[in-house]
N, C-alpha and C positions, 0 to 999 in steps of 0.2 A: 596392207590390211590393218584396220584399226583394232587395237587390243582393248578388251574390257578392263575395268578398274582392277578386278581380281587377277586377270592375266598379267597386266602390267606390274602389279605388286609381286606376283610370283617370279616374273622375269628379273625384276630388280633384286629380289632376295637371292635368286640363283646366281646372279652375277656377283653379288657380294660374297657369297660362299665360295665361288669358284676361285677367288683370290687367296683362299686359305688364310683368313685374317687370324691374328692372335686373339683378338677380342671382337665380338660382334655387337655393334651399337645400333639399335632400332628405335628411331624417334617417331612416335605416333604411327606405327606401321599400318594400322588398319583404319585410321581416322577418315580417309577419303572414300571408303567403301560403303555401299548400301548394306542394310541389315542382313539380307540373305547371303551376299557375297562375303560379308565380314565373318559370319559363322563358319562358312566353308574354309576361308583362308586362315582363320584362327586355328582350326584343327590341323591344317597343313603346317602352319607355323610352329605349332607345338611339337610336331614330329621332327621338323627340321632342327629346332632348338635341342631336342633330345639327342639328335645324331651329331650335333656340332660338338667338337671336343673341347673347345675353349669356353671361357665365360661369356655369357650374353647379358647385355643390359638393355632393358626395354623401358622407354620413357612413354608414359601414357596417362591420360586423364580418365580413362574408361576402367571402372572397377572390374568389369568382366574380363578385360585383358589381364589385369593383375591376378585375378583368381584362377584363370585358366592357363596362363603362360609362366607364371613365376613360382619359384621355390622359396625365395626370400624377397622381401619387399622393404623399401625405404619410403616413408611418406613425408613429403615436403609441404610445409605450411608457411606462408609468408617468408619464403626464402630460406627456411631452416628445416633440418630433419627433426621431426618431433617423435618419430617412432620407427624402429628398424628391427628386423629379425625374421625368423621363419614365418611363412605366410599363415600357417595354422595358429601360431602363437599370437601374431598381431591381430588376426581376425577374431580370435576368441577373447583376447584381453586388450581391447583398444584403450589407449591412454587419454585420448581427447575425443570430444564430440565430433570433430571433423573426420578423424580416422574411422569412428563408428559409422558415420553417415556414408563415407566413401565406400566402405566394405559391406554396407548394408546390415550392420549389427546394431541392435538396440542397446544403447548405453544409458543406464539409469543412475542418477545421482540422488541420494537421499540419506535419511537418518534411520539407523537400525536399532531395534529394541527386541532382542531375541531373534526369532525367525521372521519378524515383520519389519518391512522397510517402508517408511513413509516417503513417497515421492510426490511432492506438491500436495495435492488433496487426495492422492491415491495411496492405497496400501498394496504392496507386493509381498507375497510370501516366499521366503528363501528356503533353500534346502538345509543350510547350516546357520546357526545363530551367530549374531554379531551385535556389537553395541557402538553407537556413535556414527559419524559420517562414513558412508560407504559408497562404492561404485558397484553396480551389478550389471551383468550383460544378459540379454535374452536373444538367442539366435532366432532370426526370422523363421527358420525351418522348424524350430521347436514350438512355434505358436500354431494354433489351428483356428480357422475362420469358419463361422457358422452363420446361418440365417436366423436362428433362434437360440435361446439359452441352452447350452449343452448340458447333458447329464454326464455322470461319470465322476472320476476321482480328481480331476484337475483342481488344484488348490487356488489357482488364479483364474478369474473369469471376469470379463468386463463387457458391458454394452458399448458399442462403438458406432461411429459414423465413418463411412468410407470416404476419404478425402482425395485419394489418387490411386490409379491403377496403371501399371506399366509392365512391359516385358523386359527381362534382363537375361540375355542368353536363352536358355531353354526353360526358364522359370518365369512365373508371374509374381509380381510384388504388389501388395496392397498396403497403402499408407492409411492408417486409421487413427481416429481420435476418440478416446474414451469419454464417457459422460462427465468425467472429472478433469479433463484436459490433458491426460497422458497420451502422448503420440507414440505409435509403434509401427514397425514395418513387419508385415506377415508375408511369408513366401510359400506359394503353393504351385501346383502344376497348372498350366493353362487349361487343361481338361477339367480339373477340379474347380477352377474359377468359373468356367463356362457352366458347369453343373449347378453351382451355387446361384448363378444368375445375378450376382450383385453388381451394381453400377455406382459410379461416383454420386455421393449424396445419400445412398441407401443406409439403412440401419442394419446392424448385425451384431455378432458376438465374437469375441476372441478369448481363447482359453490357453492355459499353459500349466504344466506341472511346476512345482517349486523350482525357483531358479538358483 
């Protein structure tokens, strides 16, 4: 009987665990699976990793694998580790543009004067004042996507064009570009994206509280 990709992956993992290894090394464990099978197998894999008593090392190029399977991460760029630590710390404070892109975080580099940060031709309002060159992060889930200019207390709001839409795990991500050239990633639910009805090339608005 021919096994499906997901079944074969489960069998391989069960065999590896049956030997009671001191360390479990998984090299791209989900790379060969289709999207639906990958989601189901990822959930099973997380449970197996939790039950495994020894350390587990997962090698992956998929940020969703890192976000769902890892407690600690080490990011390798051009053959060297550029950042390592607890997943939450690395995701919230990326040190390089590559780390920010990999984990879906908006990393902004600019010059601060009080609570205003100039990023290229754009102004971003921060929660705390600073002066001089700074890095600021905007979590994609902290941004909101709209079809028209939003009302409310958001201190940052920009007209944008939708450049790319994709699904990442159970979430949808929109890559947008403001009218002044600032590129951002916004994370919403697939249902919210469907309700907005936005497509690539459409105009919209993005809003955020002070970062």
